[in-house]
GUBARO-156658 format. One record per residue: residue number from 1; z, y, x of N, C-alpha, C, CB in turn. Coordinates in Angstrom, 1 decimal, always signed. Glycine has a CB too. Example, Ala and Ser with C-alpha at 12.3 -4.5 7.8 and 13.67 -1.06 7.14 Angstrom:
% residues 2
{n 1, n_z +7.8, n_y -5.7, n_x +13.2, ca_z +7.8, ca_y -4.5, ca_x +12.3, c_z +7.8, c_y -3.3, c_x +13.2, cb_z +9.0, cb_y -4.5, cb_x +11.3}
{n 2, n_z +7.1, n_y -2.2, n_x +12.8, ca_z +7.1, ca_y -1.1, ca_x +13.7, c_z +7.9, c_y +0.0, c_x +12.9, cb_z +5.7, cb_y -0.6, cb_x +14.1}
END
This chain:
% residues 118
{n 1, n_z -0.1, n_y -1.2, n_x +0.7, ca_z -0.1, ca_y -0.1, ca_x +0.0, c_z +0.0, c_y +1.2, c_x +1.0, cb_z +0.9, cb_y -0.1, cb_x -1.0}
{n 2, n_z -0.7, n_y +2.1, n_x +0.6, ca_z -0.8, ca_y +3.6, ca_x +1.4, c_z +0.0, c_y +4.2, c_x +0.8, cb_z -2.1, cb_y +4.4, cb_x +1.4}
{n 3, n_z +1.2, n_y +5.0, n_x +1.8, ca_z +1.8, ca_y +5.8, ca_x +1.7, c_z +1.4, c_y +7.0, c_x +2.2, cb_z +2.7, cb_y +5.4, cb_x +1.9}
{n 4, n_z +1.8, n_y +8.5, n_x +1.9, ca_z +1.7, ca_y +9.3, ca_x +2.4, c_z +2.9, c_y +9.7, c_x +3.3, cb_z +1.4, cb_y +10.0, cb_x +1.5}
{n 5, n_z +2.4, n_y +10.3, n_x +4.6, ca_z +3.4, ca_y +10.8, ca_x +5.3, c_z +3.7, c_y +12.0, c_x +5.6, cb_z +3.5, cb_y +10.2, cb_x +6.1}
{n 6, n_z +3.3, n_y +12.8, n_x +4.9, ca_z +3.9, ca_y +14.3, ca_x +5.2, c_z +4.2, c_y +14.9, c_x +3.6, cb_z +2.5, cb_y +15.5, cb_x +6.2}
{n 7, n_z +4.9, n_y +15.8, n_x +3.7, ca_z +5.3, ca_y +16.7, ca_x +2.5, c_z +4.2, c_y +17.1, c_x +1.4, cb_z +5.8, cb_y +18.1, cb_x +3.0}
{n 8, n_z +3.4, n_y +17.7, n_x +1.8, ca_z +2.0, ca_y +17.8, ca_x +0.9, c_z +1.1, c_y +18.0, c_x +1.6, cb_z +1.9, cb_y +18.7, cb_x -0.2}
{n 9, n_z -0.1, n_y +17.4, n_x +0.9, ca_z -1.4, ca_y +17.1, ca_x +1.1, c_z -2.2, c_y +18.8, c_x +0.7, cb_z -2.0, cb_y +15.7, cb_x +0.1}
{n 10, n_z -1.8, n_y +18.6, n_x -0.3, ca_z -2.9, ca_y +19.8, ca_x -1.2, c_z -2.0, c_y +20.8, c_x -1.5, cb_z -3.7, cb_y +19.2, cb_x -2.8}
{n 11, n_z -1.1, n_y +21.8, n_x -0.8, ca_z -0.3, ca_y +22.8, ca_x -1.2, c_z -0.8, c_y +23.7, c_x -2.2, cb_z +0.0, cb_y +23.5, cb_x -0.2}
{n 12, n_z -2.2, n_y +24.2, n_x -2.3, ca_z -2.5, ca_y +25.0, ca_x -3.2, c_z -2.9, c_y +24.3, c_x -4.5, cb_z -3.4, cb_y +25.9, cb_x -2.8}
{n 13, n_z -3.0, n_y +23.1, n_x -4.4, ca_z -3.0, ca_y +22.3, ca_x -6.0, c_z -1.9, c_y +22.4, c_x -6.4, cb_z -3.4, cb_y +20.9, cb_x -6.1}
{n 14, n_z -0.8, n_y +22.1, n_x -5.6, ca_z +0.4, ca_y +21.7, ca_x -6.1, c_z +1.2, c_y +23.2, c_x -6.7, cb_z +1.2, cb_y +21.0, cb_x -4.8}
{n 15, n_z +0.7, n_y +24.1, n_x -5.9, ca_z +1.4, ca_y +25.6, ca_x -6.3, c_z +0.7, c_y +26.0, c_x -7.7, cb_z +1.0, cb_y +26.9, cb_x -5.0}
{n 16, n_z -0.7, n_y +25.6, n_x -7.9, ca_z -1.2, ca_y +25.8, ca_x -9.0, c_z -0.7, c_y +25.4, c_x -10.3, cb_z -2.2, cb_y +25.4, cb_x -8.8}
{n 17, n_z -0.2, n_y +23.9, n_x -9.9, ca_z +0.1, ca_y +22.9, ca_x -11.2, c_z +1.0, c_y +23.1, c_x -11.4, cb_z +0.0, cb_y +21.6, cb_x -11.2}
{n 18, n_z +2.0, n_y +23.6, n_x -10.3, ca_z +3.5, ca_y +24.1, ca_x -10.5, c_z +3.8, c_y +25.3, c_x -11.4, cb_z +4.0, cb_y +24.4, cb_x -9.3}
{n 19, n_z +2.9, n_y +26.2, n_x -11.2, ca_z +2.6, ca_y +27.5, ca_x -12.1, c_z +2.2, c_y +27.3, c_x -13.4, cb_z +1.6, cb_y +28.4, cb_x -11.5}
{n 20, n_z +1.3, n_y +26.2, n_x -13.8, ca_z +0.9, ca_y +26.3, ca_x -15.1, c_z +1.9, c_y +25.4, c_x -15.7, cb_z -0.6, cb_y +25.9, cb_x -15.4}
{n 21, n_z +2.9, n_y +24.4, n_x -15.1, ca_z +3.5, ca_y +23.2, ca_x -15.9, c_z +4.6, c_y +24.0, c_x -16.8, cb_z +4.2, cb_y +21.8, cb_x -14.6}
{n 22, n_z +4.4, n_y +23.5, n_x -18.1, ca_z +5.4, ca_y +23.7, ca_x -18.8, c_z +6.8, c_y +23.7, c_x -18.5, cb_z +5.3, cb_y +23.0, cb_x -19.6}
{n 23, n_z +8.0, n_y +24.1, n_x -19.0, ca_z +9.2, ca_y +24.1, ca_x -19.0, c_z +10.0, c_y +22.8, c_x -19.6, cb_z +9.5, cb_y +25.1, cb_x -19.6}
{n 24, n_z +10.9, n_y +22.6, n_x -19.0, ca_z +11.8, ca_y +21.0, ca_x -19.7, c_z +11.9, c_y +21.5, c_x -20.9, cb_z +13.5, cb_y +20.5, cb_x -19.1}
{n 25, n_z +11.8, n_y +22.4, n_x -21.8, ca_z +12.3, ca_y +22.6, ca_x -23.2, c_z +10.8, c_y +21.9, c_x -23.9, cb_z +12.8, cb_y +24.5, cb_x -23.7}
{n 26, n_z +10.2, n_y +22.4, n_x -23.4, ca_z +8.7, ca_y +21.3, ca_x -23.8, c_z +8.0, c_y +20.5, c_x -23.8, cb_z +8.0, cb_y +21.3, cb_x -23.6}
{n 27, n_z +8.8, n_y +20.1, n_x -22.6, ca_z +8.7, ca_y +18.6, ca_x -22.2, c_z +9.1, c_y +17.9, c_x -23.2, cb_z +9.5, cb_y +18.2, cb_x -21.0}
{n 28, n_z +10.5, n_y +18.2, n_x -23.3, ca_z +11.2, ca_y +17.4, ca_x -24.3, c_z +10.8, c_y +17.0, c_x -25.6, cb_z +12.2, cb_y +17.8, cb_x -24.5}
{n 29, n_z +10.5, n_y +18.4, n_x -26.3, ca_z +9.9, ca_y +18.7, ca_x -27.3, c_z +8.7, c_y +17.7, c_x -27.4, cb_z +9.6, cb_y +20.0, cb_x -27.3}
{n 30, n_z +7.8, n_y +17.5, n_x -26.7, ca_z +6.6, ca_y +16.9, ca_x -26.2, c_z +6.9, c_y +15.1, c_x -26.4, cb_z +6.3, cb_y +17.5, cb_x -24.6}
{n 31, n_z +7.9, n_y +15.1, n_x -25.4, ca_z +8.7, ca_y +13.6, ca_x -25.6, c_z +8.9, c_y +12.9, c_x -27.0, cb_z +10.1, cb_y +13.8, cb_x -25.1}
{n 32, n_z +9.6, n_y +13.9, n_x -27.8, ca_z +10.2, ca_y +13.8, ca_x -28.9, c_z +9.2, c_y +13.5, c_x -30.0, cb_z +11.0, cb_y +15.0, cb_x -29.0}
{n 33, n_z +7.9, n_y +14.2, n_x -29.7, ca_z +6.9, ca_y +14.2, ca_x -30.6, c_z +6.7, c_y +12.5, c_x -30.2, cb_z +5.5, cb_y +15.3, cb_x -30.4}
{n 34, n_z +6.1, n_y +12.3, n_x -29.3, ca_z +5.7, ca_y +10.8, ca_x -29.0, c_z +6.4, c_y +9.4, c_x -29.6, cb_z +5.7, cb_y +10.6, cb_x -27.7}
{n 35, n_z +7.7, n_y +10.0, n_x -29.2, ca_z +9.0, ca_y +9.2, ca_x -29.8, c_z +8.5, c_y +8.8, c_x -31.3, cb_z +10.7, cb_y +10.3, cb_x -29.9}
{n 36, n_z +8.1, n_y +9.7, n_x -32.1, ca_z +7.8, ca_y +9.7, ca_x -33.7, c_z +6.5, c_y +8.6, c_x -33.5, cb_z +7.2, cb_y +11.6, cb_x -34.6}
{n 37, n_z +5.8, n_y +8.3, n_x -33.0, ca_z +4.5, ca_y +7.7, ca_x -32.8, c_z +5.0, c_y +6.2, c_x -32.0, cb_z +3.5, cb_y +8.7, cb_x -31.8}
{n 38, n_z +6.1, n_y +5.8, n_x -31.6, ca_z +6.1, ca_y +4.8, ca_x -31.0, c_z +7.0, c_y +3.9, c_x -31.9, cb_z +6.4, cb_y +5.0, cb_x -29.6}
{n 39, n_z +6.6, n_y +4.1, n_x -33.1, ca_z +7.6, ca_y +3.1, ca_x -34.4, c_z +6.5, c_y +2.5, c_x -35.2, cb_z +8.8, cb_y +4.3, cb_x -35.7}
{n 40, n_z +6.2, n_y +1.1, n_x -35.1, ca_z +5.1, ca_y +1.0, ca_x -36.1, c_z +5.2, c_y +1.1, c_x -37.2, cb_z +4.6, cb_y +0.2, cb_x -36.1}
{n 41, n_z +6.3, n_y +1.3, n_x -38.0, ca_z +6.3, ca_y +1.6, ca_x -39.5, c_z +5.9, c_y +2.9, c_x -39.9, cb_z +7.6, cb_y +1.5, cb_x -40.1}
{n 42, n_z +6.5, n_y +3.8, n_x -38.8, ca_z +5.6, ca_y +5.3, ca_x -38.8, c_z +4.4, c_y +5.6, c_x -38.6, cb_z +6.0, cb_y +6.2, cb_x -38.1}
{n 43, n_z +3.7, n_y +4.6, n_x -37.7, ca_z +2.5, ca_y +4.4, ca_x -37.4, c_z +1.8, c_y +4.2, c_x -38.4, cb_z +2.2, cb_y +3.6, cb_x -36.5}
{n 44, n_z +2.0, n_y +3.3, n_x -39.5, ca_z +1.4, ca_y +2.7, ca_x -40.7, c_z +1.9, c_y +3.6, c_x -42.0, cb_z +1.9, cb_y +1.1, cb_x -40.8}
{n 45, n_z +2.7, n_y +4.7, n_x -41.8, ca_z +3.1, ca_y +5.7, ca_x -42.8, c_z +1.9, c_y +6.8, c_x -42.5, cb_z +4.9, cb_y +6.3, cb_x -42.6}
{n 46, n_z +2.0, n_y +7.0, n_x -41.4, ca_z +1.3, ca_y +8.4, ca_x -40.9, c_z -0.5, c_y +7.9, c_x -41.2, cb_z +1.8, cb_y +8.9, cb_x -38.8}
{n 47, n_z -0.7, n_y +6.6, n_x -40.7, ca_z -2.2, ca_y +6.2, ca_x -41.0, c_z -2.5, c_y +6.2, c_x -42.4, cb_z -2.6, cb_y +4.7, cb_x -40.5}
{n 48, n_z -1.6, n_y +5.9, n_x -43.4, ca_z -1.4, ca_y +5.8, ca_x -44.5, c_z -1.8, c_y +7.3, c_x -45.4, cb_z -0.1, cb_y +5.3, cb_x -44.6}
{n 49, n_z -0.6, n_y +8.2, n_x -44.9, ca_z -1.1, ca_y +9.5, ca_x -45.5, c_z -2.3, c_y +10.0, c_x -44.8, cb_z +0.1, cb_y +10.6, cb_x -45.5}
{n 50, n_z -2.9, n_y +9.7, n_x -43.8, ca_z -4.1, ca_y +10.5, ca_x -43.3, c_z -5.1, c_y +10.2, c_x -44.2, cb_z -4.5, cb_y +10.2, cb_x -41.8}
{n 51, n_z -5.0, n_y +9.2, n_x -45.0, ca_z -6.2, ca_y +8.9, ca_x -46.0, c_z -6.1, c_y +9.6, c_x -46.9, cb_z -6.4, cb_y +7.6, cb_x -46.6}
{n 52, n_z -4.7, n_y +9.8, n_x -47.6, ca_z -4.3, ca_y +10.6, ca_x -48.8, c_z -2.8, c_y +10.6, c_x -49.2, cb_z -5.0, cb_y +10.1, cb_x -49.9}
{n 53, n_z -2.3, n_y +11.8, n_x -49.7, ca_z -1.3, ca_y +11.8, ca_x -50.4, c_z -0.5, c_y +10.9, c_x -51.1, cb_z -1.4, cb_y +12.3, cb_x -51.0}
{n 54, n_z +0.8, n_y +10.5, n_x -50.7, ca_z +1.2, ca_y +9.3, ca_x -51.6, c_z +2.6, c_y +9.7, c_x -51.7, cb_z +1.0, cb_y +7.7, cb_x -50.9}
{n 55, n_z +3.5, n_y +9.1, n_x -52.6, ca_z +4.8, ca_y +9.0, ca_x -53.1, c_z +5.7, c_y +8.2, c_x -52.4, cb_z +4.8, cb_y +8.5, cb_x -54.2}
{n 56, n_z +6.7, n_y +8.0, n_x -52.3, ca_z +7.7, ca_y +6.8, ca_x -51.8, c_z +7.3, c_y +5.5, c_x -52.1, cb_z +9.0, cb_y +6.8, cb_x -52.2}
{n 57, n_z +7.1, n_y +5.3, n_x -53.5, ca_z +6.9, ca_y +4.0, ca_x -54.2, c_z +5.4, c_y +3.4, c_x -53.8, cb_z +7.0, cb_y +4.3, cb_x -55.9}
{n 58, n_z +4.5, n_y +4.5, n_x -54.0, ca_z +3.0, ca_y +3.9, ca_x -52.9, c_z +3.1, c_y +3.4, c_x -51.9, cb_z +2.1, cb_y +4.8, cb_x -52.4}
{n 59, n_z +3.9, n_y +4.3, n_x -50.8, ca_z +4.2, ca_y +3.6, ca_x -49.8, c_z +4.8, c_y +2.4, c_x -49.5, cb_z +4.6, cb_y +4.2, cb_x -49.3}
{n 60, n_z +6.0, n_y +2.5, n_x -50.2, ca_z +6.8, ca_y +0.9, ca_x -50.3, c_z +5.7, c_y +0.0, c_x -50.9, cb_z +8.3, cb_y +0.9, cb_x -51.6}
{n 61, n_z +5.2, n_y -0.1, n_x -51.8, ca_z +4.3, ca_y -1.3, ca_x -52.0, c_z +3.2, c_y -1.7, c_x -51.2, cb_z +3.8, cb_y -1.2, cb_x -53.2}
{n 62, n_z +2.3, n_y -0.3, n_x -50.7, ca_z +1.1, ca_y -0.8, ca_x -49.6, c_z +2.1, c_y -1.4, c_x -48.3, cb_z -0.1, cb_y +0.9, cb_x -48.8}
{n 63, n_z +3.2, n_y -0.9, n_x -48.0, ca_z +4.0, ca_y -1.6, ca_x -46.7, c_z +4.9, c_y -2.7, c_x -46.7, cb_z +4.8, cb_y -0.6, cb_x -46.1}
{n 64, n_z +5.0, n_y -3.0, n_x -48.5, ca_z +5.8, ca_y -4.1, ca_x -48.4, c_z +7.2, c_y -3.8, c_x -48.0, cb_z +5.3, cb_y -5.0, cb_x -47.5}
{n 65, n_z +7.6, n_y -3.0, n_x -48.4, ca_z +9.2, ca_y -2.4, ca_x -47.8, c_z +9.7, c_y -1.8, c_x -49.2, cb_z +9.1, cb_y -1.0, cb_x -46.2}
{n 66, n_z +11.2, n_y -1.6, n_x -48.8, ca_z +11.9, ca_y -0.8, ca_x -49.9, c_z +11.9, c_y +0.5, c_x -49.7, cb_z +13.2, cb_y -1.0, cb_x -50.1}
{n 67, n_z +12.1, n_y +1.2, n_x -50.8, ca_z +11.5, ca_y +2.6, ca_x -50.9, c_z +12.9, c_y +3.2, c_x -49.9, cb_z +11.3, cb_y +3.4, cb_x -53.0}
{n 68, n_z +13.9, n_y +2.5, n_x -50.2, ca_z +15.1, ca_y +3.3, ca_x -49.1, c_z +14.3, c_y +3.6, c_x -47.8, cb_z +16.6, cb_y +2.2, cb_x -48.5}
{n 69, n_z +13.9, n_y +2.0, n_x -47.0, ca_z +13.4, ca_y +2.2, ca_x -45.7, c_z +12.2, c_y +2.8, c_x -45.5, cb_z +13.3, cb_y +1.3, cb_x -45.2}
{n 70, n_z +11.5, n_y +3.6, n_x -46.4, ca_z +10.3, ca_y +4.3, ca_x -46.6, c_z +10.9, c_y +5.9, c_x -46.4, cb_z +9.5, cb_y +4.0, cb_x -48.0}
{n 71, n_z +12.0, n_y +6.0, n_x -47.0, ca_z +12.5, ca_y +7.4, ca_x -47.4, c_z +13.3, c_y +7.7, c_x -45.7, cb_z +13.9, cb_y +7.4, cb_x -49.1}
{n 72, n_z +13.7, n_y +6.5, n_x -45.5, ca_z +14.3, ca_y +7.2, ca_x -44.1, c_z +13.3, c_y +7.4, c_x -43.2, cb_z +15.4, cb_y +6.4, cb_x -43.4}
{n 73, n_z +12.2, n_y +6.6, n_x -43.0, ca_z +11.1, ca_y +6.9, ca_x -42.0, c_z +10.4, c_y +8.4, c_x -42.4, cb_z +9.8, cb_y +5.5, cb_x -42.1}
{n 74, n_z +10.4, n_y +8.6, n_x -43.6, ca_z +9.5, ca_y +9.8, ca_x -44.2, c_z +10.6, c_y +10.8, c_x -43.5, cb_z +9.4, cb_y +9.8, cb_x -46.2}
{n 75, n_z +11.9, n_y +10.8, n_x -43.6, ca_z +12.8, ca_y +12.3, ca_x -43.5, c_z +12.3, c_y +12.5, c_x -41.8, cb_z +14.9, cb_y +12.2, cb_x -44.0}
{n 76, n_z +12.8, n_y +11.1, n_x -41.0, ca_z +12.1, ca_y +11.6, ca_x -39.6, c_z +11.0, c_y +12.1, c_x -39.3, cb_z +12.1, cb_y +10.8, cb_x -38.8}
{n 77, n_z +9.9, n_y +11.7, n_x -40.1, ca_z +8.9, ca_y +12.2, ca_x -39.9, c_z +8.6, c_y +13.6, c_x -40.2, cb_z +8.2, cb_y +11.5, cb_x -40.5}
{n 78, n_z +9.4, n_y +14.1, n_x -41.6, ca_z +9.8, ca_y +15.4, ca_x -42.0, c_z +10.1, c_y +16.4, c_x -40.6, cb_z +11.1, cb_y +15.3, cb_x -43.1}
{n 79, n_z +11.3, n_y +15.8, n_x -40.4, ca_z +12.2, ca_y +16.7, ca_x -39.3, c_z +11.1, c_y +16.8, c_x -38.1, cb_z +13.8, cb_y +15.8, cb_x -38.7}
{n 80, n_z +10.5, n_y +15.7, n_x -37.4, ca_z +9.5, ca_y +16.4, ca_x -36.4, c_z +8.3, c_y +16.8, c_x -37.2, cb_z +9.0, cb_y +15.4, cb_x -35.1}
{n 81, n_z +8.1, n_y +17.7, n_x -38.2, ca_z +7.2, ca_y +18.3, ca_x -38.8, c_z +5.7, c_y +17.6, c_x -38.8, cb_z +7.3, cb_y +19.5, cb_x -38.2}
{n 82, n_z +5.7, n_y +16.2, n_x -38.5, ca_z +4.6, ca_y +15.4, ca_x -39.2, c_z +4.2, c_y +15.3, c_x -40.2, cb_z +4.6, cb_y +14.4, cb_x -39.1}
{n 83, n_z +5.1, n_y +15.4, n_x -41.3, ca_z +5.0, ca_y +15.0, ca_x -42.3, c_z +5.5, c_y +16.3, c_x -43.4, cb_z +5.6, cb_y +13.6, cb_x -42.3}
{n 84, n_z +4.7, n_y +16.8, n_x -44.6, ca_z +5.2, ca_y +17.4, ca_x -45.7, c_z +5.1, c_y +17.1, c_x -46.8, cb_z +5.0, cb_y +18.3, cb_x -45.7}
{n 85, n_z +6.1, n_y +17.5, n_x -47.5, ca_z +6.4, ca_y +16.9, ca_x -48.8, c_z +5.9, c_y +17.9, c_x -50.1, cb_z +8.1, cb_y +16.8, cb_x -48.9}
{n 86, n_z +5.4, n_y +17.4, n_x -51.1, ca_z +4.8, ca_y +18.3, ca_x -52.3, c_z +5.5, c_y +17.9, c_x -53.5, cb_z +3.1, cb_y +18.2, cb_x -52.5}
{n 87, n_z +6.1, n_y +18.6, n_x -54.1, ca_z +6.6, ca_y +18.2, ca_x -55.4, c_z +5.8, c_y +18.6, c_x -56.5, cb_z +7.9, cb_y +18.7, cb_x -55.7}
{n 88, n_z +5.4, n_y +17.5, n_x -57.5, ca_z +4.5, ca_y +17.5, ca_x -58.6, c_z +5.1, c_y +17.2, c_x -59.9, cb_z +3.5, cb_y +16.6, cb_x -58.5}
{n 89, n_z +6.0, n_y +17.9, n_x -60.5, ca_z +6.9, ca_y +17.5, ca_x -61.2, c_z +7.7, c_y +16.9, c_x -60.6, cb_z +6.5, cb_y +16.8, cb_x -62.1}
{n 90, n_z +8.3, n_y +15.5, n_x -61.5, ca_z +9.3, ca_y +14.7, ca_x -60.8, c_z +8.9, c_y +14.0, c_x -59.4, cb_z +9.8, cb_y +13.7, cb_x -61.7}
{n 91, n_z +7.7, n_y +14.0, n_x -59.2, ca_z +7.2, ca_y +13.1, ca_x -58.1, c_z +6.9, c_y +14.1, c_x -57.0, cb_z +5.9, cb_y +12.1, cb_x -58.5}
{n 92, n_z +7.6, n_y +13.2, n_x -55.9, ca_z +7.2, ca_y +14.0, ca_x -54.2, c_z +5.9, c_y +13.3, c_x -53.5, cb_z +8.6, cb_y +13.8, cb_x -52.9}
{n 93, n_z +5.1, n_y +13.9, n_x -53.2, ca_z +4.0, ca_y +13.4, ca_x -52.8, c_z +4.0, c_y +14.1, c_x -51.2, cb_z +2.8, cb_y +13.7, cb_x -53.8}
{n 94, n_z +3.9, n_y +12.9, n_x -50.1, ca_z +3.8, ca_y +13.0, ca_x -49.0, c_z +2.8, c_y +13.2, c_x -48.2, cb_z +4.4, cb_y +12.5, cb_x -48.8}
{n 95, n_z +2.1, n_y +14.2, n_x -47.3, ca_z +0.8, ca_y +14.1, ca_x -46.6, c_z +1.4, c_y +14.6, c_x -44.7, cb_z -0.5, cb_y +15.4, cb_x -47.5}
{n 96, n_z +0.4, n_y +14.2, n_x -44.4, ca_z +0.3, ca_y +15.0, ca_x -43.0, c_z +0.9, c_y +16.2, c_x -43.1, cb_z -1.2, cb_y +15.3, cb_x -42.4}
{n 97, n_z +1.5, n_y +16.9, n_x -42.3, ca_z +1.7, ca_y +18.3, ca_x -42.0, c_z +0.3, c_y +19.2, c_x -41.8, cb_z +2.6, cb_y +18.3, cb_x -40.9}
{n 98, n_z -0.5, n_y +18.4, n_x -40.9, ca_z -1.7, ca_y +19.6, ca_x -40.8, c_z -2.6, c_y +18.5, c_x -40.1, cb_z -1.4, cb_y +21.3, cb_x -39.8}
{n 99, n_z -3.8, n_y +18.8, n_x -39.6, ca_z -4.9, ca_y +18.1, ca_x -39.0, c_z -4.5, c_y +17.7, c_x -37.7, cb_z -6.2, cb_y +18.9, cb_x -38.9}
{n 100, n_z -3.7, n_y +18.3, n_x -37.0, ca_z -3.2, ca_y +18.1, ca_x -35.3, c_z -2.9, c_y +16.6, c_x -35.8, cb_z -1.5, cb_y +19.3, cb_x -34.4}
{n 101, n_z -1.9, n_y +16.3, n_x -36.5, ca_z -1.2, ca_y +14.9, ca_x -36.6, c_z -2.6, c_y +13.9, c_x -36.8, cb_z +0.1, cb_y +14.8, cb_x -38.1}
{n 102, n_z -3.4, n_y +13.8, n_x -37.7, ca_z -4.5, ca_y +13.2, ca_x -37.9, c_z -5.3, c_y +12.9, c_x -36.3, cb_z -5.3, cb_y +14.2, cb_x -38.8}
{n 103, n_z -5.4, n_y +14.2, n_x -35.7, ca_z -6.2, ca_y +13.9, ca_x -34.4, c_z -5.4, c_y +13.1, c_x -33.5, cb_z -6.5, cb_y +15.1, cb_x -33.7}
{n 104, n_z -3.7, n_y +13.4, n_x -33.5, ca_z -3.3, ca_y +12.5, ca_x -32.5, c_z -3.3, c_y +10.8, c_x -32.9, cb_z -1.9, cb_y +13.1, cb_x -32.1}
{n 105, n_z -3.0, n_y +10.6, n_x -34.0, ca_z -3.0, ca_y +9.5, ca_x -34.7, c_z -4.3, c_y +8.6, c_x -34.2, cb_z -2.9, cb_y +9.8, cb_x -36.3}
{n 106, n_z -5.8, n_y +9.7, n_x -34.7, ca_z -7.0, ca_y +8.9, ca_x -34.4, c_z -7.1, c_y +8.5, c_x -33.1, cb_z -8.1, cb_y +9.5, cb_x -34.7}
{n 107, n_z -6.9, n_y +9.6, n_x -32.1, ca_z -7.0, ca_y +9.5, ca_x -30.4, c_z -6.3, c_y +8.5, c_x -30.0, cb_z -6.5, cb_y +10.6, cb_x -29.6}
{n 108, n_z -5.0, n_y +8.1, n_x -30.8, ca_z -4.1, ca_y +6.8, ca_x -29.9, c_z -5.2, c_y +5.9, c_x -30.5, cb_z -2.1, cb_y +6.4, cb_x -30.3}
{n 109, n_z -5.4, n_y +5.4, n_x -31.8, ca_z -6.3, ca_y +4.3, ca_x -32.2, c_z -7.7, c_y +3.9, c_x -31.5, cb_z -6.6, cb_y +4.7, cb_x -33.5}
{n 110, n_z -8.3, n_y +5.4, n_x -31.1, ca_z -9.6, ca_y +5.4, ca_x -30.5, c_z -9.3, c_y +4.5, c_x -29.1, cb_z -10.3, cb_y +7.0, cb_x -30.2}
{n 111, n_z -8.1, n_y +5.3, n_x -28.6, ca_z -7.8, ca_y +4.7, ca_x -27.0, c_z -7.7, c_y +3.3, c_x -27.0, cb_z -6.4, cb_y +5.2, cb_x -26.3}
{n 112, n_z -7.1, n_y +2.3, n_x -27.9, ca_z -6.9, ca_y +1.4, ca_x -28.3, c_z -7.9, c_y +0.2, c_x -28.6, cb_z -6.2, cb_y +1.7, cb_x -29.0}
{n 113, n_z -9.1, n_y +1.0, n_x -28.7, ca_z -10.1, ca_y +0.6, ca_x -29.6, c_z -9.8, c_y +0.0, c_x -30.6, cb_z -11.0, cb_y -0.1, cb_x -29.1}
{n 114, n_z -8.8, n_y +0.7, n_x -31.8, ca_z -8.5, ca_y +0.0, ca_x -33.1, c_z -9.7, c_y +0.6, c_x -34.1, cb_z -6.8, cb_y +0.4, cb_x -33.6}
{n 115, n_z -9.8, n_y +0.1, n_x -34.9, ca_z -10.6, ca_y +0.8, ca_x -35.9, c_z -10.2, c_y +0.1, c_x -37.4, cb_z -12.4, cb_y +0.5, cb_x -35.5}
{n 116, n_z -10.3, n_y +1.3, n_x -38.4, ca_z -9.6, ca_y +0.8, ca_x -39.9, c_z -10.3, c_y -0.3, c_x -40.0, cb_z -9.8, cb_y +1.8, cb_x -41.4}
{n 117, n_z -10.0, n_y -1.1, n_x -41.2, ca_z -10.4, ca_y -2.3, ca_x -41.7, c_z -11.3, c_y -2.1, c_x -42.9, cb_z -9.3, cb_y -3.1, cb_x -42.0}
{n 118, n_z -12.6, n_y -2.8, n_x -42.7, ca_z -13.3, ca_y -2.2, ca_x -44.1, c_z -12.9, c_y -2.6, c_x -45.2, cb_z -14.7, cb_y -2.6, cb_x -44.3}
END
């Protein structure tokens, strides 16, 4: 294995990248965002919501889970600003917070060569 025997090879590159590097808070927030994508159930919920707004009952049937389990995951997704809730009468419909969430989800699926079932 090759290892460097000096402290810095390309000082100008290191200096430029260091000047552009976000702070610790931004990296912590970014890490928290990706933690939301690290759970199989949350990914399924996000994928379903990328297709249409759904209520807890719909998601529970689709994913064969309890409404309580779905609600728990939706709460975490709402707190991470990945999902929003829109009340229509007595029913609360959940949807993706914005198009960025859909793009992140699709990029991850494309990266792993996954495609939705026909």
